C-alpha positions as CSV (number, residue, x, y, z in Angstrom):
1,M,56.4,13.9,-55.7
2,T,59.6,14.1,-57.8
3,L,62.4,12.0,-58.1
4,I,64.5,15.1,-57.1
5,E,62.9,15.3,-54.0
6,L,63.3,11.9,-53.0
7,K,67.2,12.5,-53.8
8,F,67.0,14.8,-51.5
9,V,65.5,12.8,-48.5
10,L,68.5,10.1,-49.4
11,A,71.2,12.4,-49.3
12,V,69.7,14.0,-46.1
13,A,69.6,10.3,-44.7
14,Q,73.0,9.4,-45.7
15,E,74.8,12.8,-44.6
16,R,72.2,13.8,-41.6
17,N,73.3,17.3,-42.0
18,F,70.9,19.4,-44.5
19,R,74.2,21.4,-45.8
20,R,76.3,18.8,-47.0
21,A,73.1,16.8,-48.3
22,A,72.8,20.0,-50.3
23,E,76.1,20.4,-51.6
24,K,76.2,16.4,-52.4
25,C,72.8,17.4,-54.7
26,F,74.9,20.3,-55.6
27,V,71.3,23.1,-54.5
28,T,71.4,25.3,-52.3
29,Q,70.5,24.5,-48.6
30,P,67.3,26.3,-48.8
31,A,66.0,24.9,-52.0
32,L,66.6,21.5,-50.8
33,S,65.2,22.4,-47.4
34,L,62.0,23.3,-49.3
35,G,61.9,20.3,-51.1
36,I,61.9,18.0,-48.3
37,K,59.4,20.3,-46.6
38,K,56.9,20.2,-49.5
39,L,57.4,16.4,-49.5
40,E,56.6,15.9,-45.8
41,E,53.5,18.4,-46.8
42,E,52.3,16.3,-49.5
43,L,52.8,12.5,-47.0
44,G,51.3,14.3,-44.1
45,V,54.7,13.3,-41.9
46,S,57.9,14.3,-40.7
47,L,60.5,12.4,-42.5
48,F,63.7,13.8,-40.2
49,E,64.1,14.8,-36.2
50,R,66.7,18.3,-36.9
51,N,68.6,19.5,-33.9
52,R,71.7,21.4,-33.7
53,N,74.2,18.6,-34.1
54,E,72.3,16.2,-36.1
55,V,69.7,14.9,-38.4
56,T,67.7,11.8,-37.8
57,P,65.2,10.2,-39.6
58,T,62.1,9.3,-38.0
59,K,60.5,5.7,-37.1
60,I,58.2,6.9,-40.4
61,G,60.8,8.5,-42.0
62,E,63.5,5.3,-42.0
63,Q,60.5,3.2,-43.8
64,I,60.1,5.8,-46.6
65,I,64.1,6.0,-46.7
66,A,64.3,2.4,-47.3
67,Q,61.5,2.5,-50.0
68,T,62.8,5.7,-51.5
69,N,66.3,3.6,-52.3
70,I,64.4,0.7,-53.9
71,V,62.6,3.7,-56.2
72,L,66.0,5.4,-57.7
73,E,67.6,2.4,-57.4
74,Q,64.5,1.5,-60.3
75,A,64.9,5.0,-61.9
76,A,68.6,4.2,-62.2
77,K,68.5,0.8,-64.2
78,I,66.7,2.7,-66.8
79,K,69.2,4.5,-67.6
80,D,71.6,1.6,-66.8
81,M,69.8,-0.2,-69.5
82,A,70.0,3.2,-72.4
83,K,74.0,3.7,-71.4
84,H,75.7,0.0,-71.0
85,G,72.9,-2.1,-72.7
86,N,71.9,-3.3,-69.4
87,D,75.1,-5.1,-68.7
88,P,75.2,-5.3,-65.1
89,L,79.3,-5.8,-65.0
90,N,79.8,-3.1,-66.9
91,G,80.0,0.7,-64.3
92,L,81.2,1.3,-60.7
93,F,81.1,-1.1,-57.9
94,K,81.1,0.2,-55.0
95,L,81.7,-2.6,-52.2
96,G,82.1,-2.3,-48.2
97,M,84.8,-4.8,-46.0
98,I,84.7,-5.0,-42.4
99,H,88.7,-4.6,-41.1
100,S,89.3,-8.2,-40.6
101,V,88.4,-9.0,-43.8
102,G,89.6,-6.2,-46.2
103,P,93.4,-6.1,-46.0
104,Y,93.3,-9.9,-46.6
105,L,90.6,-10.7,-49.1
106,L,90.8,-7.6,-51.6
107,P,94.2,-8.4,-53.1
108,E,93.1,-11.9,-53.8
109,I,89.7,-10.8,-55.7
110,I,91.2,-7.8,-57.7
111,P,93.3,-10.4,-60.3
112,P,90.1,-12.7,-60.8
113,L,87.4,-9.9,-60.8
114,I,89.8,-8.1,-63.4
115,K,89.8,-11.1,-66.0
116,T,86.0,-11.3,-65.5
117,A,84.4,-7.9,-65.2
118,P,87.1,-5.8,-66.4
119,H,84.8,-3.3,-67.2
120,M,83.3,-3.2,-63.4
121,P,85.8,-1.3,-61.1
122,L,85.6,-1.5,-57.6
123,E,85.3,1.5,-55.2
124,V,86.0,-0.1,-51.6
125,E,84.8,1.3,-48.3
126,E,86.2,-0.6,-45.3
127,N,84.0,0.2,-41.6
128,I,82.9,-1.4,-38.7
129,T,79.7,-3.5,-39.4
130,A,77.0,-1.1,-38.4
131,T,77.7,1.4,-40.1
132,L,78.6,-0.5,-43.3
133,E,74.9,-1.7,-42.5
134,Q,73.9,2.1,-42.5
135,Q,75.6,2.5,-45.6
136,L,74.5,-0.7,-47.3
137,K,70.5,0.6,-46.4
138,N,70.9,3.8,-47.6
139,G,72.6,2.6,-51.0
140,V,75.9,4.3,-50.1
141,I,77.4,1.1,-50.9
142,D,76.1,-1.6,-53.3
143,A,77.0,-4.4,-51.0
144,A,79.8,-5.3,-48.4
145,V,81.5,-8.0,-46.9
146,I,80.7,-9.3,-43.4
147,A,80.8,-11.8,-41.0
148,L,77.5,-13.8,-39.9
149,P,75.1,-13.0,-38.6
150,F,74.1,-10.1,-40.2
151,D,69.8,-10.2,-40.2
152,V,68.6,-7.3,-41.8
153,P,65.6,-6.5,-43.1
154,G,65.9,-6.3,-46.9
155,I,68.5,-7.2,-46.9
156,E,70.0,-10.9,-48.5
157,T,73.0,-12.6,-47.9
158,I,75.3,-15.1,-49.0
159,P,78.0,-17.4,-47.3
160,L,81.3,-17.0,-48.9
161,Y,83.7,-18.8,-46.2
162,D,84.7,-20.1,-43.3
163,E,87.4,-19.7,-41.3
164,D,88.8,-20.5,-37.7
165,F,90.6,-17.9,-35.8
166,N,94.1,-18.3,-34.6
167,V,96.1,-17.7,-31.7
168,V,99.4,-15.2,-32.1
169,V,102.3,-15.1,-29.1
170,P,105.4,-13.9,-29.4
171,V,108.5,-16.1,-30.1
172,S,109.5,-15.4,-26.8
173,H,105.9,-16.3,-24.8
174,P,105.8,-19.7,-23.1
175,W,103.0,-20.8,-25.4
176,A,105.3,-20.8,-28.3
177,N,105.8,-23.8,-29.1
178,R,102.4,-25.3,-28.2
179,K,100.8,-27.6,-30.7
180,S,97.1,-25.8,-29.5
181,I,96.0,-23.2,-27.2
182,D,92.6,-24.0,-25.2
183,A,90.5,-20.9,-25.5
184,D,89.9,-20.3,-21.5
185,E,93.6,-20.2,-21.4
186,L,93.3,-16.8,-22.8
187,S,91.9,-15.3,-20.2
188,G,95.0,-15.3,-17.9
189,E,97.0,-13.5,-20.3
190,K,97.0,-9.6,-21.5
191,V,95.3,-9.7,-24.9
192,L,95.3,-7.4,-27.8
193,L,92.0,-7.1,-29.7
194,L,90.7,-4.3,-32.1
195,N,88.7,-1.4,-30.2
196,T,85.5,-1.8,-29.2
197,G,82.6,-1.4,-32.1
198,H,84.7,-4.0,-34.4
199,C,82.7,-7.2,-34.5
200,F,85.8,-9.4,-34.8
201,S,86.7,-8.2,-31.1
202,N,82.9,-9.4,-29.7
203,Q,83.7,-12.7,-31.8
204,V,86.5,-13.7,-29.7
205,T,85.4,-12.7,-26.5
206,Q,81.7,-14.7,-26.9
207,A,84.2,-17.6,-28.4
208,C,86.3,-17.6,-24.7
209,P,83.6,-15.8,-22.6
210,E,86.4,-16.1,-19.4
211,L,88.7,-13.5,-21.0
212,S,85.9,-10.8,-21.0
213,R,85.3,-11.5,-17.3
214,K,88.6,-12.5,-16.0
215,G,91.5,-11.2,-18.7
216,E,93.3,-8.2,-19.4
217,V,91.7,-6.8,-22.6
218,L,94.1,-3.8,-24.5
219,Q,92.8,-2.5,-27.6
220,G,94.2,-1.5,-31.2
221,N,93.2,0.1,-34.3
222,S,94.2,-2.3,-36.8
223,L,95.2,-6.1,-37.1
224,E,98.4,-4.9,-38.1
225,T,98.9,-3.1,-35.8
226,I,98.4,-5.3,-33.0
227,R,100.4,-7.9,-35.5
228,N,102.9,-5.8,-34.4
229,M,102.7,-5.4,-30.8
230,V,102.9,-8.8,-30.4
231,A,106.0,-9.0,-32.0
232,S,107.3,-6.3,-29.6
233,N,106.3,-8.5,-26.9
234,L,103.4,-6.5,-25.6
235,G,100.7,-9.4,-25.2
236,I,99.0,-11.9,-27.5
237,T,96.3,-11.5,-30.0
238,V,93.5,-13.7,-32.0
239,L,93.8,-13.4,-35.6
240,P,91.1,-14.8,-38.3
241,A,92.8,-17.6,-40.9
242,M,93.3,-15.3,-43.4
243,A,95.4,-13.2,-41.4
244,T,98.1,-15.6,-41.2
245,V,98.8,-17.2,-44.0
246,S,102.3,-17.3,-44.8
247,R,102.7,-14.0,-46.4
248,Y,101.9,-12.7,-43.2
249,Q,104.3,-14.1,-41.6
250,N,106.6,-12.8,-38.3
251,P,110.4,-14.4,-37.5
252,L,109.1,-12.6,-34.3
253,I,106.0,-14.2,-33.9
254,R,104.4,-17.7,-34.0
255,V,100.7,-19.1,-34.8
256,I,99.0,-21.6,-32.7
257,P,95.5,-23.2,-33.6
258,F,92.8,-23.3,-31.2
259,S,91.9,-26.6,-29.8
260,K,89.5,-28.6,-31.0
261,P,86.5,-27.2,-31.7
262,A,88.2,-24.1,-32.8
263,P,86.5,-20.5,-32.6
264,S,85.7,-19.4,-36.3
265,R,83.1,-17.1,-38.0
266,R,81.6,-17.3,-41.9
267,I,82.0,-14.9,-43.8
268,A,79.2,-13.5,-45.7
269,L,78.0,-11.1,-49.1
270,A,75.4,-8.8,-48.0
271,W,73.0,-6.6,-50.2
272,R,69.5,-5.1,-50.9
273,K,66.9,-7.6,-52.3
274,S,66.3,-4.3,-54.4
275,F,69.5,-4.4,-56.0
276,V,69.7,-4.5,-59.6
277,R,73.1,-5.7,-60.5
278,T,72.3,-9.4,-59.7
279,A,74.9,-10.4,-62.6
280,A,77.5,-8.6,-60.4
281,I,76.7,-10.3,-57.4
282,E,76.9,-13.6,-58.4
283,I,80.3,-13.1,-60.2
284,L,81.2,-11.2,-56.8
285,G,80.3,-14.4,-55.0
286,K,82.1,-16.7,-57.3
287,V,85.2,-15.3,-57.3
288,M,85.2,-14.4,-53.2
289,V,84.2,-18.1,-52.4
290,E,87.3,-19.4,-54.8
291,V,89.6,-17.5,-53.3
292,G,88.5,-17.9,-49.6
293,A,88.1,-21.3,-49.7
294,A,92.1,-21.5,-51.2
295,Q,93.3,-18.8,-48.6
296,V,91.6,-20.5,-45.8
297,Q,93.2,-23.7,-46.5
298,L,96.7,-22.0,-47.2
299,S,96.5,-20.7,-43.7
300,R,95.9,-24.6,-42.4
301,R,99.4,-25.0,-44.0
302,A,100.7,-21.7,-43.1
């Protein structure tokens, strides 16, 4: 068993394709296939199920891939110690964010991060929770900003901030001058939400159960697209608090809080337990906690 063979395994797990995995590893496809076959023979198990369209890990393959991540991270730590003098704040950090957080949190955390960790640039991946979970387990990203619950074996989380949900309606809507809205009132409206697969849409329908039973729900690709659709009088929507601070206000819409207790969510930072740059996680968490608290307070004044 060699580190090269383990890197082949991880590449195939990430790409779900032998050709793309070989390109990623800068080897020929036969060389990669041979390396994985050799490892499978040594271990006496099949790591992947192969078919025409996709390569998927077997059950034992998933466990070995998880351990492979740990082994390769520990090996990489040796190189990092030599290259950066064991400075975890020196070097690229790959951060994932769910779509309903990224556009609002990211611009706020960059300035303080530049001050506190000037040699740790961020590479950001926005995606749905299920994809970020897979990328996190496979080592494609170092950490992810997600909404709880996020119970994944081998993954640690720390809460960052809580944010309420708000109702957003066109200025011409009968609710435009209301002080608050009850969650069950949404079932009588045309409600615009993110496409299926986004955790925020699931959280809204869980908080407003009558909506999924009796309401009319239309789907959009992003919260900003949906906000503009509301401004065009195509329906109403629900947005997280951070998306309703004053900078995102539009004269064609009104933001109305839910009646207490308002539906809300808890945003958290998640990373692999085996991840060695713990100081980087601490810095990110500290900055996000401070920024999140400040932005949620601004949303309450908006």
